[in-house]
C-alpha positions in Angstrom: 0.7 -22.4 -17.8 0.6 -23.9 -14.3 -1.6 -26.8 -15.7 0.8 -27.5 -18.5 3.8 -27.5 -16.1 2.0 -29.8 -13.7 1.1 -32.1 -16.5 4.7 -32.2 -17.7 6.1 -32.9 -14.2 3.5 -35.7 -13.8 4.6 -37.3 -17.2 8.3 -37.1 -16.4 7.6 -38.6 -12.9 5.7 -41.5 -14.5 8.3 -42.1 -17.1 11.1 -41.9 -14.5 9.4 -44.6 -12.5 9.0 -46.8 -15.5 12.8 -46.4 -16.3 13.6 -47.4 -12.8 11.4 -50.5 -13.1 13.1 -51.5 -16.3 16.5 -51.1 -14.7 15.5 -53.3 -11.8 14.1 -55.9 -14.3 17.5 -56.5 -15.9 19.1 -57.0 -12.5 20.7 -53.6 -11.9 20.1 -51.4 -8.8 18.4 -48.2 -9.9 19.5 -46.5 -6.7 23.1 -46.9 -7.8 22.7 -45.5 -11.3 22.6 -41.7 -11.9 20.1 -40.6 -14.5 20.9 -37.6 -16.5 18.0 -36.0 -18.2 19.0 -34.7 -21.6 16.9 -31.7 -22.6 18.3 -31.1 -26.0 15.7 -29.3 -28.2 13.3 -29.1 -25.3 12.7 -25.8 -23.5 13.9 -24.8 -20.0 10.6 -26.2 -18.6 11.9 -29.7 -19.3 14.9 -29.2 -17.1 12.6 -27.7 -14.4 10.2 -30.6 -14.7 13.1 -33.1 -14.3 14.1 -31.4 -11.1 10.6 -31.5 -9.8 10.5 -35.2 -10.6 13.5 -35.8 -8.6 16.3 -35.7 -11.2 19.2 -33.4 -10.2 21.3 -33.9 -13.3 20.5 -32.5 -16.7 22.5 -32.3 -19.9 22.8 -30.4 -23.1 24.7 -31.2 -26.4 25.1 -27.6 -27.5 26.8 -24.8 -25.5 24.4 -22.0 -26.4 21.3 -24.1 -25.3 23.0 -25.0 -22.0 23.9 -21.4 -21.3 20.4 -20.2 -22.1 18.6 -22.8 -20.1 20.9 -22.6 -17.1 20.4 -18.8 -17.0 16.6 -19.0 -17.6 16.4 -21.3 -14.5 18.5 -19.1 -12.3 20.0 -20.8 -9.3 17.9 -24.0 -9.6 19.5 -27.0 -7.8 20.5 -28.6 -11.1 23.9 -30.2 -12.0 24.5 -29.4 -15.7 26.4 -31.9 -17.8 27.9 -30.9 -21.2 27.8 -33.5 -23.9 29.1 -31.5 -26.9 32.4 -31.2 -28.5 34.9 -29.3 -26.3 35.7 -26.1 -28.2 38.1 -23.6 -26.7 35.9 -20.6 -27.7 32.9 -22.1 -25.8 34.7 -23.0 -22.5 34.7 -19.5 -21.1 30.9 -19.4 -21.2 30.5 -23.0 -20.0 33.0 -23.0 -17.1 30.8 -21.1 -14.6 27.7 -23.2 -15.5 28.8 -26.9 -16.1 29.2 -29.4 -13.3 30.4 -32.3 -15.4 32.0 -32.5 -18.9 31.4 -35.8 -20.5 33.3 -35.5 -23.8 37.0 -35.1 -23.1 38.7 -37.1 -25.9 42.3 -35.8 -26.1 45.2 -34.6 -24.1 44.8 -31.2 -25.8 41.1 -30.9 -24.8 42.0 -32.0 -21.2 44.6 -29.2 -21.0 42.1 -26.6 -22.5 39.5 -27.6 -20.0 41.9 -27.5 -17.1 43.0 -24.0 -18.0 39.4 -22.7 -18.0 37.9 -24.9 -15.3 40.5 -26.2 -12.9 39.7 -29.5 -11.2 36.6 -29.9 -13.3 34.7 -33.2 -13.0 34.9 -35.0 -16.4 34.5 -38.3 -18.3 36.7 -39.4 -21.1 34.8 -40.2 -24.2 35.8 -43.4 -26.0 34.7 -44.3 -29.5 33.8 -48.0 -29.0 32.3 -48.3 -32.5 35.0 -47.3 -35.0 32.4 -45.7 -37.2 33.4 -42.7 -39.3 32.6 -39.4 -37.8 32.2 -40.6 -34.2 33.7 -38.5 -31.5 35.9 -40.0 -28.8 39.3 -41.5 -28.5 40.4 -44.9 -29.6 40.2 -47.4 -26.8 44.0 -48.1 -27.0 44.6 -44.3 -26.5 42.4 -44.0 -23.5 45.1 -44.8 -20.8 47.4 -42.0 -22.0 44.7 -39.5 -22.3 43.2 -40.5 -18.9 46.7 -39.9 -17.4 47.0 -36.6 -19.1 43.6 -35.5 -17.8 44.6 -36.4 -14.2 48.0 -34.8 -14.6 46.2 -31.6 -15.7 44.3 -31.7 -12.4 40.9 -32.7 -13.7 38.7 -34.9 -11.6 38.4 -37.8 -14.0 35.4 -39.9 -12.8 35.0 -42.4 -15.6 34.5 -43.2 -19.2 31.6 -42.3 -21.6 30.6 -43.8 -24.9 27.8 -43.8 -27.5 27.3 -47.4 -28.8 26.4 -48.7 -32.2 22.7 -48.4 -33.0 22.7 -52.2 -33.7 21.7 -53.7 -30.3 23.6 -56.9 -31.2 26.8 -54.8 -31.2 26.0 -52.4 -28.4 26.0 -54.9 -25.6 29.5 -55.9 -26.4 30.6 -52.4 -26.7 29.2 -51.5 -23.3 31.0 -54.4 -21.8 34.2 -53.3 -23.4 33.9 -49.8 -21.9 33.2 -51.3 -18.5 36.3 -53.5 -18.7 38.4 -50.5 -19.8 37.2 -48.4 -17.0 38.0 -51.1 -14.6 41.4 -51.5 -16.0 42.1 -47.8 -15.5 40.7 -47.8 -11.9 37.7 -45.6 -12.8 34.4 -46.2 -11.2 32.1 -44.4 -13.6 30.7 -45.6 -16.9 28.3 -43.1 -18.6 26.7 -45.3 -21.2 23.2 -46.1 -22.2 20.5 -43.8 -23.8 16.8 -44.0 -24.3 17.0 -46.8 -26.8 19.7 -49.0 -25.2 19.9 -48.2 -21.5 18.8 -51.7 -20.4 21.8 -53.3 -22.2 24.1 -50.6 -20.7 22.8 -51.5 -17.2 23.4 -55.2 -17.7 27.0 -54.3 -18.6 27.6 -52.2 -15.5 26.6 -48.6 -16.3 26.7 -46.1 -13.5 25.2 -43.2 -15.4 22.4 -43.1 -18.1 21.8 -40.2 -20.5 18.0 -40.2 -21.1 15.9 -37.8 -23.2 13.0 -39.1 -25.2 12.2 -41.9 -22.8 11.5 -39.2 -20.1 10.2 -36.3 -22.2 8.7 -37.8 -25.3 9.7 -37.3 -29.0 11.7 -34.3 -29.9 10.1 -31.9 -32.3 13.3 -31.2 -34.3 16.1 -33.6 -33.4 19.6 -32.9 -34.5 22.1 -35.4 -35.7 24.7 -36.9 -33.4 22.5 -37.5 -30.4 24.1 -38.5 -27.1 20.8 -39.4 -25.5 
């Protein structure tokens, strides 16, 4: 078990260095970009390996997986990000465990989150694609929802998006999110995943959500990936 753990840590460490080299190669500063390791479908050992490799932020798309991995690792010095839909019946369990919520997308969700986790750190998710079934608010609705989140007492740090899988469209969508964040006076842009993080960095990302580029292919991926 120790040998397998050491091998996993070594692999994540190598992959992380490769990610940082790729960030630098597109003209961005890797020391100014937060890397969030998305451990969806991987076991708690992946989160532990991320921490051992120097990544302090990890994320989950599903509430039950986040709770299980958080509790399995005890008081490990990890900051957990929640990437899933904000459901009122899940917030009571998430509130003691989540450091950053990345998927606020309505005034109602902001109010529900503030009731369970006052002053919680959060990002407003914006649908930059217009594709059917995508989570997030419309860009034109973002100013009002951002104001509602701040009025509710949440610590709104920035905007978050999932770009179109077509790289020709993704770069423009990342740029539009950066422009919208700047217009709202928000420093943070959580954008860029394993397949498109270089384009996100060129557009001004401050946070990347990375899974497979760090850990390898997932055995049983679910739809709706945010990493």
